[in-house]
N, C-alpha and C positions, 0 to 999 in steps of 0.2 A: 504495500497502500504506500501510498504519494502525501508525500508534504508539496503543497503546491500553493507557491508564493505569487500573487500579482500585480505586481507594478502599474500605472495608467497613468498617461496624459486625462487631466483634466477634462471631460468633453468627450473623449474616446471611444466610450461605451463598455470599459472597462467594468464598473458593475454589476454593467446587466449580463456580463461572460461572465462574472464571479456565482453572480446568484441561478444564472442557468445550467453555471455547472456543476453549481452543491446538488442544484436538482437532478442532472442526472445521474452524479455517481451520489445521491443519498444519502449527502454529507451537510456538512453547513458552513456559514462563511463567519471568519474571525473579521470585524472588521474593527476602526477605531470605535465606532459605538458600541457594540457588544465589547470591546477591554477597559473602556469604562467603567462602561455598568458592573461587569464581573472581575475584574483586577485586585478593585481596591476594595474590598468590601464596602461597606457601608460608609459614602461622603456625601457631607451635605449638596444640597442645590447650589450654591457661592462655587465649593470649590471644581464641582462639573465641572462647570461655567469657564472657570479660569482656565483648567483644562482646554477647555473646547477650542479656544479666546485664544491662550497664550501658550505659543512655545519654551518660554523662556521659563514658566509657573513648573515644568517637567522637570528642571533642574532640583528644586525644592525637596522635601524630603515630608511625607505625611506623617502624624501627629503616631508617638512608640514603634516608628520604623528607622533601621540604620538606614536602609535604602532609599536611592529619590525615586519620584514617579516614572523617571526614566527606565531606571534600574530594574525597576518594579517590572515595567512593559517587557522588557527585555527578557529579565527572567522567567519571564509569564508565558510569551513567543515561545523559549527555546524549553519550556517542559512539556508544549504542548504536542511539539513535535517529536519529545524524544518518545512522548509516550503514545503516539499514533503509530500503532504496531498493525493492526488489524483495521484500521478504517482510514483511508482520504481524508483528509486536511487540508482547507483551504484559507491558507491568511492574505488576505487585501489589505494592500497600502501598508502600513507602518514601519517601510524598511525592511520587508522581509527577507528579501533577498541576501540586504548586507550582514540580517543577524544571523540567518541561518548559511552563510554560504560554506559551511563547514561541514552540512549533517549531509551524509550520500543519498540518502532517501527525496532531498529537496528537489523538486524542480522549479524554477527560477522562473516566470515569464512576464514580458513587457508586452503593452497592449500602447498605440501610437493610433496617431492618423492626423493627417493635415488641420492645420490653424482654418482652413476654408468647413472640414469636416465639423470638426469640433464646435467651433460657431454656430452650426445650423444647431448639431444636436441641442446646444443650450440654450439656443433660442427656443425649440420646440419643445423640450425638456419645461422650462419658465415660462412660456407664453410671453415673450418680451420681445424687442425689436434685435434685430443684428447687431445694431451701437450698442445697445444695453448689453446685449450679451460679451462684447470684445469688453469693457469694464468688469463684468464678472469674470472672464476669465482673465483678467491682467491680476483681479487680487486674488484670487483662488488662486494665481501660478505665484506671486510673491508670496501667502501665506507659506506655500507648501515648500519654497525654498528654505525663507527662514522657521518651520518645524525640520526640515532635514541637515539644515546645518545645525541647530542646534544642539537635536539628539545625536548623530551623529558624526559631524565633521564633517563629511566626508558629501561624493558626488552619489548619490544612488541609483543614478540612470546612465551611468554609462555600460551600454554595449557586451561590452568583456563578461559581468556576470550574471548576462542571462542566458538561458538555454533556449529559448526561442520567441521572436519580436516579433506582436501578431499588428497587420494594418489594417484597421476598421474605414481605410478609404473603400478596401475592394474586397472586404471578407467582411462577410456576416457575422451577428454571434453568434450562430446556429455553428457556421465552418469555422469559427475559433472554437466553440466549445467541442468537434469533433477533432480536430485538429490535436487541441491538448489531451481531451482522452486517448489518443494511439499514443501519444507520447509518452502517458502517463504508464499504458499499458506494457509499452517496448521499456520502457524505463524500470518498473515492478520486474518483468522476467529476469532482467540484468544483475539487477538487486537480489532477487531470489539467486541469483545463479550464484554469483559471486558469495552469497551468505551459505550454501551448502557445497559449495567449493574449498570454504576455510572450514565447515564441521565435519567434513569426511576428509580433508587434508589432502584431495584431486589441486590439482593444478588450474587456475581462470586462465583462462587461455582468449578471453573475448575481446575481439577486437574491433575499430573503428571501421576497418575498411577489408574487401572480403579477398586472397587473392590466392584461389586455386592452386593445386598442385599438377590438377591435370584436368585432359580434355571429359574424363568421366564425370568428374566432378561437377563440372561446367555443366553437362548435360544433365547431369540428375538435379542440378540446384534449377535450370529451364523447365523440366519435367514438372517440377515441384509448385515453381511458380502460375506454371501455366494452369494447373492445380488450386492455385488457391492454398496452396498448402504454406503455412510461414515454418520457415527454418532457419536456424543460425549452425554457423560451421564453426569447426572442430573447440566449437565454445569451453571443452576443459579437458585436461588430461587425468588417467585414472593411473598410478605407480602400481605393480602389481607384481614387482621383486624388489629385495635390497639384496646389499653385500654385509658383508660381517661387521662392517664399521654403518650399516645404516644408510648406505648412499642408492640412491634409484638404479636400478640397472636393465628393468624391462618395465616398460610404462605403453599405454594407448591412449592416442588422441580421438576418436570418432569421427570420424567426418562430417557427418550429419547429427542437430538434434531436434526433433520434429515437438516441439513446447504441448502440441493440442493432443501428442499421443503421447507423451512424456516418453521418449522413445530416441534411443539416441541408436545409430544405421553406419556401418563402418564397412563401407562400399570394396570392390576388388573386382579387377577382370582377370583375375588369375582361378584355374579348376579349382572344383572343390579341395582334388583329393593334393593341391600341393597347398593349401593352405595352413599346415597343422603349427604355426606358430601362432597366427591371429587366431586358430579356434582356440587354444591354451590361454591367450590373453583375456577371450572374451567368459571363459570359464573362471579366472583369476578375479576378474570383475566382478561375477554374478556372487562372487565364494564372501570377497572381501570388502564390496558395496552390495549388500540385501538391499535388496529393492528395486535397483539398478535395474533396466528394461532397456537390455542395448542384444543388435545382433548385427551377422556379416549378410550382406545385400552380395551375390556375385550376378554379375551381366543375364545370366538367362533369370533371372527375379524379377529384373524393374517391371516387365510389367504387371506381374501376379501382384506385386506387391504393391503398386501404383494403384490396380483394381480394388484393394483392400482400401487401401487410405480414400480412393474416389467414396464407396459404400458409406465409412463412418464420418467421411466428412459432411456428409448429405451431397453432393454434388452429382447424383448418379444420372441427372440428365446431362451428361456432358460427355462428348464424345471424343 
């Protein structure tokens, strides 16, 4: 499950995207309003107003606390992120991309739009003229910059800190949510594999790019793509034999992993009678890593395997 931070320009539909995403994922949005109402216990209306209006007031300390309001905000957001093990969490604004920059489960999103688009959005939202929208946008941006500078002392809009930047000049809210959900799914799979590698003491070989070792692997990947079957290429290595000093002397990196089937596949173009060593590795993987679903695929088995995958992946209508 992912922690999703959403930074947005005022009027770029970032709030609408956050709410639509929360509805899609079945979770909630941790917004500034939520933080003020839930992170500080009971606070009087006057204090709440000052927190809403003044960035400098976040540097002050609540009665009976050793931490400032800003420190409490940071601690609470980091605590929520660390506890989000079995559910997705959406943090809207509040410098989430900076506060959670070291969180491996976090995905950082930035929503932007041209000034023209943002002015049109603000004018429609508040039923005001374009000239009035210009003033509203200018005030909002000045306050935002002051808040960020006061709390973080850094620019939280630099592109390098974001994993995905969405431009709502060209993308609808629904398209943006689709893109984030797909990124969340892929990211979640990569993190899960990394964690299972750490737990099983297998070697994490997930890479950013795919470089096939031979034409057979490339051909097989194209066939999987044709049937819309998701795959990862050599995502991990299973050590299966060690010498007396504990050095790995034999290991296997299955060519493909099919997440939908939790299946590792090792391809070979050799005749079955010549793959004794690979069969030994397969047997050792099953013995040393219980529950691992792994098999050798000979070239003659391609069509048979794909027929099975086609049936189980609901693609029976594809010839």
